N, C-alpha and C positions, 0 to 999 in steps of 0.2 A: 247406325240409324240416322237418316236425314230427316229434318223436320217436315219436309214436303211429303213424306210418306204417311203422316198422321192424318186422321179424319179432322174436318174443320173444327168440331167442338173441342176435341182434345188438343189440337194444335193451339187454339186460342187459350185454353187453360194453361198449357205448358209455357207459352210465351208470357202469360200474365205472371206465372210463377217465377220465371227467370228475369223479369223486368223489375229493376229497383223502383221505377216510378209507379208501378202498379200498387204498391203498398205505401204510398207517400204519407198518408195521414194515419197515424196510429197513436194510441195513448202511451204516455210515458209510464215507466214502472212506478208503482206506489212509493211514496216517500218511506224510507226506512227499510226497503226491501234489501235483503242480504243475498248476494250472488256468489255461489261457489262454482267456479268454472273449470271445465276440462278434467273432471274426475275420471280416472281410467278404470275400465272394467276388463281390459285386455291389452295386449301389447301393440296392436295396430293403432296408427294415429287416428283412425276413424272410430275407434272403440272408446269413446269419451261421452260424458253427459254433463250438463249444467244443472245446478239446483238454484231455485229462487225461493227464498224463505221470508215469511212474515218476521217483523222485528222481534216478536216474542212468541216463538213457536213452541207449543207444548202438546205432545200427542196429536200433532196436526195430521189431518188426512192429506193424501198426496195425489195430485194429478200427474200421471206419468205419460208424456207426450212423445209420439213417434212421427217425425216429419214425413212429408210426401216428396215426390219428384220422379215418378215413373221408374222407380227402382234404380235409377242411374244418376240422379241429381239430388240436390237439397242438402240442408245442413240444419243443425239443432237450434240455431238462432237466426234463421233467415227471417227477413222482414215479413210481418203479418202472422207469424206463428205464435209468438209469446205475449206481446205487449197487451193486447186487449183482454186476453185470458187472465194474465197476471193482474191487470187493473180491476178485474171483477172478483177473482177468487182469492187473491192474497189478502185483501182486507177482510174477507170472510174467514180467515184463519187457515187457508189451504197452503201447502207447499206445492211447488211445481218442479218436476224433473223433465228435462227435454234431452233426448238421446240421439246421438249419431249412430250409424252402423255402416258396415262396408257396403259398397255399391257395385253395380255392374260396371265393367265386365269382370271385375275381380271376384265378386260374390253374387250368386243368384239369390232369388227370394227365399229359398229354403235356408241357406246360410244366414241371410239377413235376419230371418225370424229367430234363428239361434242366437245371433248377436243381441237382439232385443231381449230375449229371455235372460241372457247373461247380465245385461245391463239392469234389468228389473231385479234380478236376484241381488246384484251388488247394491242397488239403491235401497232395497228392503233391509239388507244387512247393515247399511250405514245410517239408515233413517233415525234410529234412536239418538245418535250423536248430534243430529241436527234439530231434534225436537219433533221429528216425524213419527208416525205410527206405522210400523211395517205391515200391520194387519188391515190398514185402511187405504189401500191403493186403488185408484181408478185408472184403468188403462185407456188411453185415447190416441187415435191416429187419424191422419188425413191422407186421402188418396192412396198412394202406395203404402204409406204408413198405416192407413186404416186396414188395408189388406193384411199386413203383417200382424196387427193387433188382433184382428178377427181369427187369423190362422192359429195364433197362440191360445186364444180364448176357446176356440172350438174344440181343441184337443188338449186339455190341461196336462196330459202326460208330457207334452213338450216343455212346459214350464217346470214341472217337477224334475225333469231330467237335468236341468241346469240349476236346481236348488231354489227356484222362485216359488213363492206362494201364489195361489190364484188371486187375481184382483177381485175386489168387491163387485165390480161391474166394468163393462167395456163400452166405449163410445166410438163408433165408426163414423167418420166425417167423409161421406161421399166416396166410399171405396169403389174403385173401378174393376174390382176382381173378386166379387163374392163367390161367383161360380166360374172358376178357371176352366174347367172342362167344357162348359157350355161356350165360353168365349173361343176356345181353341178349336172347337168343332164347327164353328160358324164358317160360312162360305167366305166371307170377307171380314177382316178385322184390322185395326190399326197395327202398324209394324212394331210398335213398342211392346206389344204382347208377345210377339215372336222372339224379340230380343230378350225378354224376361223369362219366358216359360219354355222356349225351345220346341222340340218336336216329339217328345216322349210322352205318350198318354199316361204312363205310370207316374211320371213327374207331375203332370197336370193335376192328377188326382191327389198326390201327396201335398200339393201346395194350394188346394182349393178348399177354402173354409166350408163351403156347402158340403163337400164330400167327406171331410174329416170330422164333422160335427158329431160329438158323442155326448151321451147323458153325463151330467155332472158339470157341464160348462156353466160359467157364471151368467147372470143377467146381462143383456146387451141392448144397446140403443143404436140403431142404424139410421143415420141421417142421410137422406139422398136428395139430389137436385131434381126437381120435377121438370127442369128445363132440359135435361138430358134424357132422351127417350129410353136409353138403355140402362139408366141408373137405378130406378126404383123397382122394376119387376123382379130382378134377382134378389133384392132385399126382402120382398114379400114372400118369395119362395123359400128363402132361408128361414124366415120367421115361422112359416107353416111347418117346415121340417122340425124346427126347434120345439114347437108346441107339441108335436107328436112324441118328442123325447122328454117332455116335462120341463123344458127350458123356456124362460120368458125372454122373448126378443121383441122389442118394440121397434116399429118403423115410423120415422118422422119425415114426411115429404116436405121439402122447403122450396119455395119459389125464389131460389137464389142460384147464382152461378156456382160452378165447381169450386172456384177460388174464394168466392164470398162466403161459402159455408164455413171455410176455415177462418178467414180474416174477420168476419163479423161476430163470431162467437165470443161472448164476453161484453159486447156492447149492450146497452139497455134495450129491452124489447122482448117480445113474446118468444123469439127463438131461444135466447139465453135462458129465459124463465123456464122453458120446457126442458132444456138440458139440466138446469138446476134441479127441477123436480125429480128427474131420473136419478141424479146423484144423491139427493137427499133420501130417496126411497131405498137405494141399495146400500147406503152408508148408515142406516139406522142401527 
């Protein structure tokens, strides 16, 4: 996949993701934060996660974060992913787990979702030893990571298959693939989707959160960029389908870029306050 094959909005977002300068200003980790790095949940070098803990963690709720990167790039501690979130939530008593997973071309989105489920199960199993509460996990992902988080949330059987408990709630930060079938049936689409999802309609359906959504899924918050014309309509359709199944899915349109939705979460302001309100509601 060459970058010139991407549509302008996604090209700009991916270049911002890959550019170290794009995230030059970020908050330092709170004083006293304990970091447990590279905890293995599988044999592959990418099957690792990091844990960020408050100094005195006791039955702490846990934010479990899945990075983005077009299913091909990204890592668990890339700039802009953790620092602002840690600065906001660690002082409030939350632990944060950030996971890697295998990437294209080695592993497609279906296998990537299985990696995330395994990582979640491992983190839940180890949480009591860190002072975390395995029953109080919030699953959060950005971009491709948001797609993987939604895919697991939409069909809780995928989580149970790998021994993971359902999270209390799920936060999707500007997923580009809520409805994979709709994307792949479009007359034109960015080449990154062909690289990720291939040419099999049955595979599209199997990895499409909209199409695998089943009753019993946890509450979800879908944050979408109103600056991207294709970002919010699929989120609203997903929300309406969820409502028909008795699942609460809130959609939050934000006048922020695709990357700013990730980077600015945790900074003071209305955006972070609204995400806080969702977390507090599902973690009661």
